N, C-alpha and C positions, 0 to 999 in steps of 0.2 A: 811619627816616631813616638814610642811609648815613653812614659816618665823615666823608667829605669834606663832605657837606651839613651835618653837625653842626659841624664845624670852622669852616666858612664862617659859619654862623649865629652861633656862639659868638663869633667874632672881631668880626663886625659889631655884635652886641649889646653887646659890651664897649667899643664906641666909638660910642655913640648920637649920631645927627645929624651924624656926621663922614662926608664923602664920600670914597670910595675908587674909584680907576679900576679897570677890569678887570685891567689889568696889575699894579697893586699887589696886588690880591686874589689873582691867580694866583701871583705871586711869594711871597706870604705863606703861602698855604694849600698849594700844590703844591710850593713850594720849588725850582723850577728855572726856567730862562729861559723867559719867557712869550711870546717872539716868535712870533706866529701862532697862539697857543693860547688867546686870550681867549674864544673861543666856549665853552670848557669852563666858564668862570665863568657865562656867560649860562644855559647848560643847568642848572647846579646851582641858581642863583637861582630859575629857573622851577620846578624840582622842589620847592624849599622853599616857594615861594608856593602851589603846588598843594596841598601837604600842609596848610598853614595854612587854605586855603580849604575843605578837607574838614571842618575843625573849625568854621569860621565864615566864611561867604562874604564878610563885611565886613572881615575881618582882613587888613590891608595893612601889614606890618611892614617890608618891604624896598622902598624907593622907588627908582625910576630917576631919576637927575639927568641929563637929556639932555645929551650932549656931555661929561660928566664921569665918571659911574660910578654907584655905588649907595651908599645910606645906610640905616641901620637907624633907624626911628622907633618908639620904644616906644609900645605901646598903653597908655592910661591909663583907670583906673576910679576911682570914688569908693567908699571903704569906708564902713562904717556911721557913722563920725564925720565924713564929708565930706572926708577927706584924699585927695588924688589920689595914686595909686600906679601903678607900672609893672605891667602884667599880661601874662603869657605863659601860654598854655594848657599844661596838662600834656601831655606828649608821649605819644600812643598808640603811638609807635614805639620807646619805651624798650626797650633790650635787643636791638633788631634792628640789624644792621650789615651792611655790604657792603664787603668788603676791596678791591673793585675801584673804589670810589667815588672 
């Protein structure tokens, strides 16, 4: 996972169920004027989704909210006691980075 993909995922996961526009995400992660650059967000979201689908084809953590933006919806599982907890797969990309991300 590239640095920017990780930053985007980390930011969204830190604000579960909150909807962010492409412009807001671009400003927050890339930290410069987002005019005309929102396709960058779309590309990075799709790359993150592809990587999670490699782990589990049913894993859908970043939802598109049509006309508004994206939101992170935590996956839940029940532990042995029956308690629901947020579950994220361990990243097989740990330690890999892309300075161009």
